[in-house]
C-alpha positions in Angstrom: 122.8 49.8 123.1 123.6 53.7 122.5 126.9 53.6 124.0 128.5 51.1 121.3 126.8 52.9 118.7 127.5 56.1 119.2 130.3 56.2 122.0 130.6 58.9 124.6 127.6 60.6 122.9 125.6 57.5 123.3 126.7 57.3 126.8 125.2 60.5 127.7 121.9 59.7 126.0 121.5 56.6 127.7 121.9 58.9 131.0 119.4 61.1 130.0 116.9 58.5 129.1 117.5 56.6 132.3 117.0 59.6 134.3 113.7 60.8 132.5 112.2 58.0 132.4 112.6 57.5 136.1 111.3 60.6 136.9 108.0 61.1 138.7 106.8 64.0 136.2 107.4 62.2 133.2 105.1 59.0 134.2 102.7 60.8 135.9 102.6 63.0 132.3 102.6 60.2 130.4 99.3 58.9 132.2 97.5 62.7 132.2 98.0 62.5 128.4 97.0 58.8 127.6 94.0 59.7 130.2 92.9 62.4 127.8 93.6 60.5 124.6 91.5 57.8 125.5 88.4 59.9 126.8 88.5 61.3 123.4 88.5 58.4 121.6 85.8 56.7 123.9 83.5 59.4 125.1 82.2 59.9 121.3 81.8 56.2 120.8 79.9 55.9 123.7 77.6 58.7 123.0 76.9 57.8 119.5 76.0 54.3 121.2 73.3 55.6 123.5 71.8 57.6 120.4 67.9 57.2 120.7 65.8 56.8 117.5 63.6 59.5 116.6 59.8 58.9 117.4 57.8 60.2 114.4 54.0 60.4 115.6 51.8 59.3 112.4 48.1 60.8 112.6 45.8 59.7 109.5 46.7 58.2 106.4 50.3 58.0 105.7 51.1 56.4 101.9 53.6 53.3 101.5 56.3 55.8 99.5 55.9 58.4 102.1 56.5 55.8 105.2 59.8 55.0 103.3 61.1 58.1 102.5 60.6 59.3 106.4 62.5 55.9 107.3 65.2 56.9 105.0 65.8 60.3 106.1 66.9 58.9 109.1 70.2 57.7 108.6 71.0 60.9 106.3 70.1 62.6 110.0 72.5 60.6 111.7 69.8 58.9 113.4 67.0 55.8 112.8 63.5 56.7 112.8 60.3 55.0 114.6 56.8 55.7 113.5 54.5 55.8 116.4 50.5 56.0 115.0 48.2 58.4 117.6 44.8 58.6 117.5 44.4 62.3 116.5 45.8 65.9 116.3 45.4 66.2 119.9 47.3 63.1 120.7 50.1 64.0 118.6 50.4 67.6 120.7 50.3 66.2 123.9 53.2 63.7 122.5 55.2 66.8 121.0 54.6 68.7 124.5 56.0 65.8 127.0 58.8 64.3 124.8 57.3 61.4 123.9 57.6 62.0 120.3 59.9 64.2 118.2 57.7 64.8 115.5 54.2 64.6 113.7 52.8 64.1 110.6 49.5 64.9 109.9 47.4 63.5 107.3 50.7 63.5 105.1 50.3 67.3 104.9 51.9 69.0 108.0 54.7 68.4 109.8 54.4 69.5 113.7 57.1 69.8 116.5 56.7 71.5 119.7 59.6 74.1 119.7 60.2 76.1 116.3 63.1 75.2 114.4 65.7 78.0 113.6 67.6 78.4 110.6 70.8 77.7 112.0 69.6 74.5 113.9 72.2 71.8 113.1 70.5 69.1 115.3 69.6 65.8 114.4 65.8 66.7 114.8 66.2 70.0 113.1 67.8 67.8 109.8 64.9 65.0 110.3 62.3 67.5 110.2 63.5 69.6 107.3 63.9 65.9 105.6 60.1 65.1 106.0 59.4 68.3 105.1 60.9 68.2 101.8 59.5 64.5 101.3 56.1 65.6 102.0 56.6 68.7 99.9 57.5 66.8 97.0 54.4 64.6 97.1 52.2 67.1 97.3 53.7 68.5 94.4 53.6 65.3 92.2 49.7 64.6 93.7 49.5 68.3 92.2 50.7 67.3 89.0 48.4 64.6 88.3 51.3 62.0 88.2 50.7 58.3 88.4 52.0 56.1 90.9 54.1 54.8 88.3 55.6 57.8 87.5 55.7 59.3 91.0 58.0 56.1 92.0 60.2 56.9 89.0 60.8 60.4 90.3 61.1 58.5 93.4 64.0 56.5 92.0 65.7 59.5 90.6 69.4 59.5 91.3 71.0 63.1 92.0 73.5 64.6 89.1 77.0 64.2 90.2 78.8 67.7 91.9 82.2 68.8 90.7 84.2 71.7 92.7 86.3 73.7 92.1 88.2 74.0 95.4 88.5 71.5 98.7 85.4 70.9 100.8 86.1 71.5 104.5 88.0 68.9 106.5 85.8 65.8 107.9 84.9 66.0 111.3 87.4 63.3 112.5 89.9 64.6 110.6 89.5 67.8 111.9 89.2 66.5 115.6 92.2 63.9 115.1 94.1 67.5 114.2 93.3 69.5 116.9 94.5 66.6 119.1 97.7 66.6 117.6 98.1 70.2 117.7 97.7 70.2 121.3 99.8 67.5 122.0 102.6 68.8 119.9 102.7 71.9 121.7 102.9 70.5 125.1 105.2 68.2 124.1 107.5 70.7 122.5 107.4 72.9 125.4 107.9 70.1 127.7 111.2 68.4 126.5 112.5 72.0 125.1 112.4 73.0 128.8 113.6 69.8 129.6 116.6 70.5 128.0 116.6 74.0 128.8 116.9 73.5 132.8 118.9 70.4 132.4 122.2 71.8 130.8 121.3 75.2 133.2 121.7 72.5 136.3 124.7 70.8 135.2 126.2 74.2 134.9 125.2 75.4 138.0 126.0 72.5 139.9 129.9 72.1 138.4 129.0 68.7 137.2 129.7 69.8 133.1 133.4 70.5 134.4 133.8 67.0 134.7 132.1 65.4 132.2 133.9 67.7 129.8 137.3 66.5 131.7 136.3 63.6 129.6 134.2 63.9 126.4 134.1 67.3 123.9 131.5 69.8 124.6 129.8 68.7 120.9 129.2 64.8 122.2 127.8 66.3 125.9 125.4 68.4 124.4 124.6 65.8 121.3 124.3 63.2 123.9 121.8 65.2 126.0 119.2 66.8 123.0 119.7 63.1 121.8 118.7 61.4 125.1 115.9 63.9 125.7 114.5 63.6 122.0 114.1 59.8 122.3 112.2 60.0 125.1 110.0 62.6 123.4 109.9 60.2 120.6 109.0 57.2 122.7 106.3 59.4 124.8 104.9 60.3 121.5 104.7 56.7 119.7 103.5 55.5 122.9 100.1 57.7 122.3 99.8 57.0 119.2 100.4 53.4 119.2 97.7 53.5 122.2 95.2 55.7 120.4 95.1 53.3 117.5 94.5 50.1 119.1 92.1 51.8 121.4 90.3 53.1 118.3 90.2 49.8 116.4 89.0 48.2 120.1 86.1 50.5 120.2 85.0 50.7 116.9 86.1 54.7 116.6 86.4 56.5 113.8 89.9 57.5 114.1 90.8 55.0 111.7 88.7 56.3 109.0 89.1 58.5 106.2 92.3 61.1 106.3 92.6 60.6 110.1 95.7 58.0 109.9 97.5 60.5 107.7 97.0 63.1 109.9 98.5 61.0 112.9 101.5 60.0 110.7 102.1 63.6 109.9 102.0 65.2 113.5 104.4 62.5 114.7 106.7 63.0 112.3 106.7 67.2 112.6 106.8 66.3 116.2 110.3 65.0 115.9 111.5 67.7 113.2 110.0 70.3 115.3 112.2 68.9 118.7 115.1 68.7 116.2 115.0 72.2 115.0 114.2 73.8 118.9 116.4 71.6 121.1 119.5 72.9 119.9 118.4 76.7 120.6 116.6 75.8 123.9 120.3 74.2 124.8 122.4 76.7 123.8 119.9 79.1 126.1 120.7 76.4 129.2 124.6 77.2 128.8 123.9 80.8 128.8 121.9 80.8 132.3 123.5 79.7 136.0 120.2 80.0 138.6 116.5 78.7 138.5 115.5 82.4 138.3 117.1 82.9 134.7 115.0 80.5 133.0 112.0 82.2 132.6 113.5 85.6 131.0 115.8 83.0 128.1 112.6 80.5 128.0 109.4 82.9 127.1 111.1 84.4 124.2 112.1 81.4 122.5 108.8 79.5 123.1 106.8 82.8 121.2 107.6 81.3 117.6 105.8 77.8 119.2 103.0 79.9 120.9 102.5 81.9 117.4 102.5 78.7 115.2 99.9 77.2 117.6 97.5 79.8 117.7 97.2 80.5 114.1 97.3 76.6 113.2 94.2 76.2 115.2 92.6 79.4 113.6 93.4 78.4 110.0 91.7 75.0 111.0 88.8 76.5 112.2 88.1 78.4 109.0 89.0 75.6 106.9 90.5 77.9 104.4 94.6 78.7 105.3 95.9 81.7 103.6 98.8 82.5 101.4 100.5 83.7 104.8 99.6 80.2 106.3 100.7 78.3 103.8 104.4 80.3 104.0 104.6 79.3 107.8 104.6 75.6 106.8 108.0 75.8 105.1 109.0 77.9 107.8 110.7 75.6 110.5 110.3 77.5 113.5 106.1 76.9 112.6 106.1 74.0 110.3 105.6 71.5 113.0 102.1 73.3 113.8 101.1 74.5 110.1 102.0 71.3 108.2 100.1 69.2 110.0 96.6 71.2 109.8 97.5 71.6 105.8 97.8 67.8 105.8 94.5 67.6 107.4 92.4 70.1 105.1 93.8 68.3 102.1 95.9 71.4 100.8 99.3 70.0 100.1 101.0 67.4 98.1 103.4 64.7 98.8 106.2 67.0 97.1 105.7 70.1 99.3 105.4 68.3 102.6 108.8 66.5 101.7 110.4 70.4 100.7 109.0 71.4 103.9 110.9 68.4 105.8 114.1 68.7 103.9 114.1 72.4 104.8 113.5 71.8 108.5 116.7 69.3 108.0 118.7 71.8 106.9 117.9 74.4 109.0 118.2 72.2 111.8 121.9 71.3 110.7 122.5 75.2 110.9 121.1 76.0 113.9 123.0 72.9 115.8 126.2 74.3 114.7 125.6 77.8 116.1 124.3 76.3 119.0 127.2 73.9 119.9 129.7 77.4 119.3 127.7 78.9 122.0 127.3 76.2 124.3 131.1 75.7 123.8 132.1 79.2 124.9 129.4 79.9 127.5 128.9 76.3 129.5 132.1 77.0 131.8 131.3 80.7 132.5 130.1 80.7 135.9 129.3 83.4 138.7 127.0 85.5 136.3 124.5 85.1 133.8 126.1 85.4 130.2 125.0 87.7 127.6 124.6 86.3 123.9 126.3 89.0 122.2 129.7 88.1 124.5 130.1 84.6 123.1 129.0 85.6 119.7 131.5 88.2 119.8 133.8 85.8 121.3 134.4 87.7 124.3 136.7 86.4 127.3 135.6 86.7 131.4 
């Protein structure tokens, strides 16, 4: 099919696709990535299903209104509440020490826990304890004010006022987790497939296979077919991972499909394609300069520095939730945009036209880089016997 559409370039691309798909590294790598993604989706759902209700010991009388307020505080803390009557304070203390109950309400005027709760504690029990303490405090204040039962009920039904904000709040946990997984996948896949491109070009040169191929097709067709074939394999693997993630999330009832997480997934997939399209030409040109395996590392490391930098600074910005102006600039630069732009999408700090502008800039720069890479490839691929220096091919020197 590729051959009928793209001619000789399609033949080279189809050859690359067949070789990569048959490789053990591709199959094992795909299975490992799918296993990691499946674990990231299923484990939170399993843990959520295993959550136990909070046991609240009740000593003495507890008005119905307070009972309802304590039970209603459970879902706000991410749990459910079960009220457990206790005969006295000592029985409640024994329950707290043994772990049978999580907290105790004594005579509707005191809250007891076994271990002190710090101000920075965000556990489910800590959130519930604070909510119960606020409810009991409000009830005591109502009683001290001498309000009637009807007035107290009206006060309890009061709705909170709407809150307006000047800036967007922190990214939801689901979108943040999705963005982190996306960053890791983009980093792994860009480094993997670009290294394949570099090594593939180097192996064809060192084995003299390229001399036979260039007798039948032009250098631009050979290079374009190679990067296209490996790119199709990369896109197919990424699409498979996203499809499995979405299907598994739907099957187990994960939160992956809620909120902005699907948008983060799509933007990550788009920038994986754009990132590979930009870097593959650079790595292919570097591969034409090498002739031995020991030369690959010295070429690959400097090329991977922008990828490592974009990955690290994007994780930092995602963790802080407040991207700097410098980080926003990085989202428009093709070497770092595959990492920075999906983070801005997950944080809600980019508009659709900014996203489109960054993608268009990446495409234009990719075209320019491809032209330079093809020129370097054409001049260096047939030079054997030693590693070719970049300045030699740029200046157009001969062997």
